[in-house]
C-alpha positions in Angstrom: 31.6 -47.6 89.5 29.9 -48.9 92.5 29.3 -46.2 95.1 31.6 -46.5 98.2 30.0 -48.1 101.1 30.9 -46.9 104.6 28.7 -49.0 106.6 28.1 -52.6 106.2 25.1 -54.3 107.7 23.4 -57.6 107.7 22.3 -57.6 104.2 25.8 -56.6 102.9 27.4 -59.5 104.9 24.8 -62.0 103.5 25.9 -60.7 100.0 29.5 -61.3 100.6 29.2 -65.0 101.8 27.0 -65.7 98.9 29.6 -63.8 96.7 32.4 -66.2 98.0 30.6 -69.1 97.7 29.5 -68.5 94.2 33.3 -67.6 93.5 34.5 -70.8 94.8 32.1 -72.7 92.9 33.6 -71.2 89.8 37.3 -71.7 90.9 37.8 -74.5 92.9 38.8 -77.0 90.4 41.4 -74.4 89.4 42.7 -74.3 93.1 42.6 -78.0 93.1 44.7 -78.2 90.0 47.4 -76.0 91.9 48.2 -79.2 94.1 52.0 -79.5 94.1 52.1 -83.3 94.0 51.0 -85.3 91.1 48.7 -87.6 93.3 44.8 -87.3 93.2 44.4 -85.5 96.6 44.4 -81.8 95.2 41.2 -81.0 96.9 42.2 -77.8 98.6 39.6 -76.1 96.4 36.9 -78.8 97.0 37.5 -78.5 100.9 37.2 -74.7 100.7 34.0 -74.9 98.8 32.3 -77.5 100.8 33.1 -75.8 103.9 32.0 -72.4 102.7 29.0 -74.3 101.3 27.7 -74.7 105.1 28.4 -71.2 105.8 26.5 -69.9 102.8 23.5 -72.1 103.5 23.4 -71.1 107.1 23.6 -67.4 106.6 21.1 -67.6 103.9 18.7 -69.3 105.9 19.3 -67.5 109.1 16.6 -65.1 110.4 19.2 -62.6 112.1 19.6 -59.3 110.6 22.6 -58.0 112.5 26.2 -58.3 111.2 27.3 -59.4 114.3 24.9 -62.3 114.8 25.0 -63.4 111.0 29.1 -63.7 111.2 28.9 -65.5 114.4 26.1 -68.1 112.6 28.8 -68.2 109.8 31.6 -69.0 112.0 29.8 -71.6 113.8 28.5 -73.4 110.6 32.3 -73.2 109.2 33.8 -74.9 112.2 31.0 -77.6 112.1 31.2 -78.1 108.3 35.1 -77.7 107.8 36.9 -80.1 105.6 40.5 -80.7 105.4 43.4 -78.3 106.8 42.0 -75.6 104.3 38.8 -75.8 105.4 39.7 -75.6 109.1 41.9 -72.7 108.4 38.9 -71.0 106.5 36.7 -71.7 109.5 39.3 -70.0 111.8 39.2 -66.9 109.5 35.7 -66.6 109.8 35.9 -67.2 113.5 37.9 -64.3 113.9 35.6 -61.9 111.6 32.9 -62.9 114.2 35.2 -62.0 117.1 35.5 -58.6 115.4 32.1 -57.9 114.6 30.5 -59.4 117.8 27.5 -57.7 119.2 27.5 -55.1 116.0 24.0 -54.6 114.2 25.9 -52.5 111.8 29.7 -51.6 111.4 31.8 -48.9 109.7 34.2 -49.7 107.0 37.1 -49.5 109.3 35.5 -51.9 111.9 35.0 -54.3 109.3 38.2 -53.9 108.0 39.6 -54.9 111.3 37.4 -57.7 111.7 39.3 -59.1 108.8 42.4 -58.5 110.3 41.5 -60.5 113.3 40.4 -63.5 111.0 43.7 -63.5 109.3 45.2 -63.6 112.7 42.9 -66.5 113.8 43.8 -68.3 110.4 47.3 -68.0 111.3 46.9 -69.2 114.7 45.3 -72.1 113.6 48.3 -73.9 112.4 50.8 -75.2 114.8 54.1 -74.9 112.9 53.6 -72.2 110.4 55.6 -72.4 106.8 56.5 -69.7 104.6 55.2 -70.0 101.2 51.8 -71.3 102.1 48.5 -70.0 102.7 50.0 -68.1 105.7 52.2 -66.3 103.7 49.5 -65.0 101.6 47.3 -64.3 104.9 50.2 -61.9 106.2 50.1 -60.1 103.0 46.5 -59.9 103.1 46.7 -58.4 106.9 48.9 -55.7 105.7 47.2 -54.6 103.0 43.9 -54.3 105.2 45.8 -52.5 107.7 47.1 -49.7 105.1 43.5 -49.4 103.8 41.8 -49.0 107.2 44.3 -46.5 108.4 43.5 -44.5 105.1 39.9 -44.4 106.3 38.9 -46.2 102.9 35.6 -47.6 101.9 35.1 -51.2 102.6 35.3 -52.0 98.8 38.4 -50.5 98.7 39.7 -52.4 101.7 38.9 -55.4 100.2 40.7 -54.3 96.8 43.5 -53.5 98.8 43.7 -56.8 100.7 43.3 -58.6 97.5 46.1 -56.8 95.5 48.5 -57.1 98.7 47.6 -61.2 99.1 48.1 -61.5 95.2 51.6 -59.9 95.5 52.5 -62.6 98.3 50.9 -65.4 96.3 53.5 -64.6 93.7 56.1 -65.1 95.8 55.2 -68.4 97.3 57.3 -70.4 94.6 60.2 -68.6 95.7 59.3 -69.7 99.3 58.6 -73.4 98.6 60.9 -75.2 96.4 58.0 -77.7 95.6 55.8 -75.0 94.2 58.6 -73.6 91.9 59.4 -77.1 90.8 55.7 -77.8 89.8 55.5 -74.1 88.3 52.3 -73.2 90.4 51.3 -71.0 93.4 50.2 -72.1 96.7 46.7 -73.5 96.5 45.6 -72.4 99.8 47.0 -68.9 99.1 44.9 -68.6 95.9 41.9 -70.1 97.9 42.1 -66.9 100.4 42.3 -64.7 97.0 39.3 -66.0 96.0 37.4 -65.9 99.2 38.0 -62.1 99.2 37.3 -61.6 95.3 34.1 -63.3 95.9 33.5 -61.1 98.9 33.9 -58.1 97.1 31.9 -59.2 94.1 29.0 -59.9 96.5 29.2 -56.5 98.1 29.1 -54.9 94.9 26.2 -57.2 93.6 28.4 -58.4 90.6 27.1 -61.6 90.5 23.9 -63.9 90.4 24.9 -66.1 93.3 23.8 -69.0 95.1 20.9 -67.6 96.9 19.0 -67.0 93.6 18.7 -70.7 93.1 19.8 -72.3 96.6 18.4 -75.5 96.2 20.4 -76.2 93.1 23.6 -75.5 94.2 23.3 -77.5 97.6 21.3 -80.6 98.0 19.5 -81.2 101.2 17.2 -83.8 102.1 13.5 -83.1 101.2 11.5 -81.9 104.1 8.2 -84.0 104.5 6.6 -81.6 107.2 8.0 -78.0 108.3 8.8 -77.6 112.1 9.0 -74.2 114.1 11.7 -75.3 116.8 13.5 -72.2 116.9 16.3 -74.0 119.0 16.4 -77.5 117.5 19.6 -78.6 119.3 19.2 -79.9 123.0 22.7 -79.6 124.3 23.9 -81.1 127.7 27.4 -81.2 129.2 29.2 -80.9 132.5 31.9 -78.4 133.4 34.6 -79.7 135.8 36.7 -77.5 137.7 34.1 -74.9 137.3 35.4 -71.3 138.4 33.1 -68.8 136.9 30.3 -66.9 138.3 26.9 -68.7 137.9 25.2 -65.2 137.2 27.2 -64.8 134.3 27.2 -68.0 132.9 23.3 -67.8 133.0 23.2 -64.4 131.6 25.3 -65.7 128.6 23.3 -68.7 128.2 20.1 -67.0 128.4 21.1 -65.1 125.2 21.6 -68.6 123.5 18.7 -70.3 123.7 15.9 -71.3 126.0 14.8 -74.4 128.4 18.1 -73.4 130.2 18.4 -75.5 133.5 21.7 -75.0 135.6 22.8 -77.5 138.2 25.7 -76.3 140.5 27.7 -78.8 142.5 31.0 -78.4 144.0 33.3 -77.1 141.4 30.7 -78.8 138.8 28.1 -77.4 136.7 25.5 -79.2 134.8 24.1 -77.5 131.8 20.9 -78.5 129.8 20.0 -75.8 127.0 17.8 -75.9 123.9 19.7 -73.6 121.1 20.5 -72.8 117.8 24.3 -72.8 118.2 25.3 -75.5 120.1 28.9 -74.8 118.8 28.6 -71.0 120.2 27.5 -72.6 123.7 30.5 -74.9 124.2 32.9 -72.8 123.0 31.7 -70.1 125.8 31.7 -72.8 128.1 35.4 -73.8 127.5 36.3 -70.7 129.4 34.5 -72.1 132.4 36.4 -75.2 133.1 36.7 -78.3 131.4 34.0 -80.1 129.1 33.0 -83.4 129.6 30.0 -85.9 128.8 28.9 -83.5 125.8 25.5 -84.7 124.4 23.7 -82.9 121.5 20.5 -84.2 119.9 18.7 -82.5 116.9 15.1 -82.2 118.1 14.1 -81.1 114.7 15.4 -84.2 113.2 13.6 -86.4 115.8 10.4 -84.3 114.9 10.9 -85.0 111.3 11.2 -88.8 112.0 8.3 -89.3 113.9 6.3 -87.3 111.3 7.6 -89.3 108.5 7.0 -92.8 110.6 4.1 -94.6 109.1 2.3 -96.0 111.2 3.2 -94.3 114.3 5.5 -96.0 116.5 4.4 -98.0 119.6 6.5 -97.9 122.6 7.1 -100.8 125.1 7.2 -99.7 128.6 8.8 -102.7 129.6 12.0 -102.5 127.4 15.3 -103.7 128.5 17.3 -100.8 129.8 19.8 -99.1 127.6 23.5 -101.0 127.6 25.9 -99.2 129.4 28.5 -97.4 127.4 32.2 -98.6 127.2 34.9 -96.7 129.0 37.1 -96.2 125.7 37.0 -96.9 122.1 38.6 -96.4 118.9 37.3 -94.0 116.0 39.0 -94.7 112.6 38.8 -92.8 109.4 39.1 -94.9 106.2 37.8 -95.6 103.0 37.1 -98.8 100.9 34.7 -101.5 101.9 37.7 -104.0 102.3 39.8 -101.9 104.6 36.9 -100.7 106.4 35.9 -104.5 107.3 39.5 -105.0 108.4 39.7 -102.1 110.5 36.6 -103.4 112.4 38.0 -106.6 112.7 41.0 -105.3 114.3 39.2 -103.2 117.1 37.9 -99.8 115.8 34.4 -99.4 116.9 33.4 -96.6 114.7 34.4 -95.9 111.3 34.0 -92.5 109.7 34.3 -92.7 105.8 37.1 -90.5 104.3 40.8 -90.2 103.0 42.2 -88.7 100.0 39.8 -86.7 98.4 37.2 -87.2 100.6 38.0 -85.1 103.8 35.1 -85.5 106.7 33.8 -82.5 108.6 34.3 -81.6 112.1 30.6 -82.3 112.4 31.3 -86.0 111.5 33.6 -86.4 114.3 31.2 -84.5 116.7 28.3 -86.9 115.7 30.6 -90.2 115.9 31.4 -89.2 119.6 28.0 -88.3 120.5 26.1 -91.3 119.1 29.1 -93.8 119.5 29.4 -96.9 122.1 31.9 -95.3 124.7 32.3 -92.4 127.0 35.7 -91.4 125.7 37.7 -91.9 122.0 41.0 -92.2 120.4 40.7 -90.7 117.0 42.9 -92.3 114.2 42.8 -89.8 111.2 45.0 -91.8 108.9 45.8 -88.9 106.7 47.4 -85.9 107.3 44.8 -83.5 105.7 42.3 -84.7 108.3 44.2 -84.1 111.3 43.2 -80.5 111.8 39.5 -81.2 111.3 39.8 -84.0 114.1 41.5 -81.2 116.3 39.0 -79.1 115.9 36.5 -81.5 117.2 38.6 -82.1 120.3 38.5 -78.3 121.1 34.7 -78.6 121.5 34.8 -81.9 123.0 37.4 -81.5 125.7 39.0 -84.7 127.3 36.5 -87.1 125.8 39.0 -87.1 122.8 42.6 -87.8 122.0 43.8 -87.9 118.8 46.8 -90.2 117.5 47.9 -88.4 114.4 48.4 -91.2 112.1 48.9 -90.1 108.7 48.1 -93.5 106.5 45.8 -96.5 106.8 48.8 -98.9 107.6 49.9 -96.6 110.8 46.3 -96.8 111.9 45.9 -100.5 111.4 49.0 -101.1 113.7 48.0 -98.8 116.0 44.3 -99.9 116.4 45.9 -103.5 116.8 47.8 -102.3 120.0 44.5 -100.9 121.5 43.6 -102.2 124.9 40.1 -101.0 126.0 41.2 -102.0 129.7 43.5 -99.3 129.7 43.3 -95.6 130.2 43.8 -93.1 127.2 47.1 -92.0 128.1 48.5 -95.6 128.3 46.8 -96.5 125.2 48.1 -93.4 123.3 51.7 -94.3 124.3 51.1 -98.2 123.2 49.6 -97.4 119.8 52.2 -94.5 119.1 54.9 -97.1 119.6 53.0 -99.7 117.4 52.6 -97.2 114.6 56.3 -96.5 114.2 57.0 -99.9 113.5 55.4 -99.7 110.1 56.7 -98.4 107.0 54.0 -97.7 103.9 53.6 -96.3 100.6 50.8 -96.5 98.0 51.0 -97.1 94.2 48.4 -94.7 92.2 48.3 -92.6 88.8 49.8 -89.3 88.3 47.1 -86.9 87.2 49.3 -84.4 86.0 53.0 -83.9 84.6 55.5 -82.9 87.1 59.3 -82.7 87.9 60.3 -85.3 90.2 64.1 -85.4 91.2 65.2 -83.4 88.2 63.3 -86.0 85.8 59.7 -85.7 84.0 57.1 -87.9 85.2 54.4 -87.8 82.6 50.7 -87.6 83.5 49.4 -91.5 83.4 52.5 -92.8 84.7 52.2 -95.3 87.9 53.8 -93.7 90.8 54.8 -94.9 94.3 54.2 -92.4 97.1 55.8 -92.1 100.4 54.8 -89.6 102.8 53.4 -87.6 100.4 56.1 -87.5 97.9 56.8 -89.4 94.8 59.6 -92.0 95.6 59.4 -94.3 92.3 57.5 -94.3 89.3 57.0 -97.0 86.2 55.0 -97.1 82.8 53.0 -99.8 84.4 51.7 -101.1 87.6 53.8 -104.0 87.9 57.0 -102.0 87.6 55.4 -99.2 90.1 54.7 -101.9 92.8 57.8 -103.7 92.4 60.1 -100.7 92.8 58.0 -99.1 95.7 58.1 -102.3 97.7 62.1 -102.6 97.3 62.1 -99.2 98.2 60.4 -99.9 101.6 62.0 -103.2 102.6 65.1 -103.7 104.4 67.1 -106.2 106.5 64.8 -106.6 109.1 61.6 -106.7 107.0 59.7 -109.8 107.8 56.1 -109.0 106.4 54.6 -107.2 103.4 50.8 -106.7 103.3 49.5 -105.5 100.0 45.9 -103.9 100.3 44.5 -103.8 96.4 42.3 -101.2 95.5 38.6 -100.8 93.9 39.8 -100.5 90.4 41.8 -104.2 90.6 40.6 -107.8 90.6 42.0 -110.4 93.0 43.6 -112.6 90.3 45.7 -109.2 89.4 47.0 -108.5 92.7 47.8 -112.2 93.5 49.5 -112.3 90.4 51.9 -109.0 91.4 52.0 -110.8 95.1 53.6 -114.1 93.2 56.2 -112.0 91.2 57.4 -110.2 94.6 57.6 -113.6 96.4 60.1 -114.8 94.0 61.9 -111.5 94.0 62.0 -111.2 97.8 62.3 -114.5 99.1 62.1 -115.1 102.7 59.7 -112.5 103.3 56.1 -113.2 103.9 53.8 -111.3 101.4 50.0 -111.3 102.3 47.3 -109.6 100.1 44.2 -108.2 101.1 41.0 -106.7 99.5 41.2 -102.8 100.5 38.8 -101.6 98.0 40.1 -97.9 98.6 39.4 -95.5 95.6 42.3 -93.8 93.8 45.2 -96.0 94.9 46.0 -99.3 93.1 47.7 -100.6 96.2 48.5 -99.5 99.8 51.7 -101.5 100.8 52.4 -102.0 104.3 56.1 -103.4 105.4 56.8 -104.6 109.1 
C-alpha cells in the first residue's frame, strides 16, 4: 500500500498530469469506441488525449516548482490546445483546479480536493445547456464524492479514490438518462474520459506507471530545434483595453509578475499594453476584467529567433521596401477539410481556412493564430461542425469583439453563409444576413457505419452505407447508390430547386457523375450539380436548396 500523502507539491502535480496523459494514451481508443452514433466521428478520447498532451508537454518542460504556478501553466496550455467539446470542457476543469491552487507553493489534501471541486464547477459552467446523462452528470457525481472525502479529512489519494468511485456510479446511470446511450449499449464517452483523467492522476500520484516523461520525445512529436534560445518570456503580447476602469497601479502589479519589457500607455478610458511573457493566455484572461480587449497581437519571439538562425544565408533587408498593405475591416474564417471544399469555400469569399472537421477538431490555438496573422481587423468564424463550436467560443473569450461566431454545424451551411457575406457591412449586419442564408439550406452526408447499431428499432450492421442528418442516422442501405438516393429524397421537398453533391476523397468523378445521372432521372425538374469536395470519411455531402 502506498503511504498517504497529506501535502501535495509541484512534483506530485507533475506526476499526476503525466499519469493522466499516460492513461489517455492507453484508453483513448476505448473512449472513442463509446461514441453513440455509428459515424466516424467518435473522437472524444482523441480530443481529450491531444488536449492533455499539450498540458503534459507544458508541465514537463516548465521551470516552475510550486503547485500553484504549475497548475496555472497547465490551465493555460489546455485552453490553447483544447480540441473539440470534450477538450474544451477538460481545459475548464484544469482552469478551475488552477484557481483553487492559485498562489500556493504546496497544498494540503483538503486544499487540493477543494481545487478539484472548483474544476468540476468550471467544467459544468463551460456548457451553455447542460444535459443529464453526459459528462456533466459524471462531473456532479465526482464533485459529491470529492466533497465527502474532503469533509472526512482524507489523504489526497483517498480523495481521488472516492471521486473516481462516485463518478463511476454516475457513469453507470448515463444510459438510463439518455436513450441514445441505452440503445447503443454504452456509457457516455466524455464521462468515461473524466474517470480516466482522475484514475491517471491517482496512478501518477502513487508512482504506479512509467509515463510519457520517461520518453517524452517519443510520445509527443515536436519540431527539431536547430539552436537553443534562452528567451524566458517568448511571447511579445500587445493589446488595447477600451472602457478601462481598473487602477493602473494594480494592473502594473499584476503584469509585472507575468513577464518583462512591460510598457503601459494610458489614455482616456483606454490602456495600451505591451509585455513579453511566457503566458499570453494568462495576461489576456487577467485583462478581460479591466475592460474590453481589442487589436490583440501575439508574436512568438522564440520562433522568430529560430527562423533567423535557420536561414541560410542571412536575410538582407530592403530599407526602401513598400509599406505593408492595410488590413481589411472584416473577413471570414471557415473550418473545412478536403481540397475541393477548401477551394470552393475560398472562391465563395472565405479569406482564412482552418483545416478541420469530423475527427479533425482544430485547437483554440489555431483560431488565435488565424486572427493574429490574418488579413483583417475583425472576423466571423464559421465552425461548420458542432464539435468545433466550443473551441471557437473559447477563442472569442480571449479575443473579445475582434471575433463573432456564426454556429454553422455543417459545410453546406457554411457555404451558404459565406456566399451572403458582405465585407462592406459590419459584423452585426453580416451575422443577420448569414444566419438567414444558412437557414435556407438542408443537408446530409453519406458515410459507412463503423459499428453495429440500433436505429429506429432496426439493426444497422457495421459496413452499411448510412445517410446522416444533424448527427442522426436517417437512412441506410447495403450500397452507396441506395444510400445516396434515399438520403437525397429524404431531404428534398416541393420547393427544392437545386441539389449539390460534393463527393469525397475516396470516390472518382465518373462514379459521382453516374450517381448524379440516376438522381436526375428520378427527380426530374430539379437541377443537380456535382462538385469535387475531397472530404475524408464521407463519400458525399449533399446540400438541398
